[in-house]
N, C-alpha and C positions, 0 to 999 in steps of 0.2 A: 279141301276147297268147297266141296258140296255143303259142308256144315256152315261155312260162311255164307254161301249163296242162299241156303234155306233160312239162315238167321235173318238176312236182309229182307227176303221176300215175305216171310211170315210175320214180321213186325212192322207192318206199314204204318200203324198208328204212332209208334215211337219214331219212325222216320219223318212222319208228317209233323210232329211236335219239334223235332230237331230242326227241320227246314224252316219252320215258323220262327225259331229263335235265331236263324241265320239271316232272316229277312225282317227286321223289326219295323213296326209302324209307329210313327209319333215318338213318344218319349221312351219307348222300350229300348233295352240295351242289346247290342249285337254280341252274340256268342258264337265263335266259330266252332268250338268243340263244346256242345251243350252237355248238361247233366244227363239228358236222356241218352245221348250217344255213349257217355261214360258208363251209364248203367247197363247198356246193351253190351259194351266191350267187357265189363266185369262178368256178365252172364256168360258170354262167349269164352272168356278165359277160364271160368269155372268148369265149363263143359269140356274144353279141350285139354285142360291140365298141362302136362309137360309137352304136348303137341303144339302148344301155342308158338313155340319157337319156329315151327315150320312156316309160320306166316310171313317171316322175314327172310330175305335172301342171305345166304351164308357169307357172301363176299362183301357185304356192307358191315363194316366193324362197328359203326354207330348203332345199327339195328341189333347187332349181337349184344352190345353192352346194355341197351335198353330192355331187351327181353330178359337178361340176367337179373335185372333189378325187379322183375315182375311188375312193372308199372302198367297201369291200365291206359295211360295216355297214348303210348305208341299204337296200341291196338285201336283206340278210338280214332286216331289220326288216319290209320289205314282204312277204317270203316268209313270215315268221312270222304276219303278220296274215291271210294267205290260209288 
């Protein structure tokens, strides 16, 4: 849990860029899960390795199937909710 907390607090520039894409101005396109957040999720997954599965509750069957596929999107969605 501390790794996730420190990842979020030490990467404020990436989070600012992600927030900017969630609130577009003019002709810009809205992106709920930006490439910036996916890159952060990929780095977090690389650092955690097999411990990535601990980010998701065991009782949720959907989360278990998503972590088994080693997708970055479930991690990015979880980071977005933080």
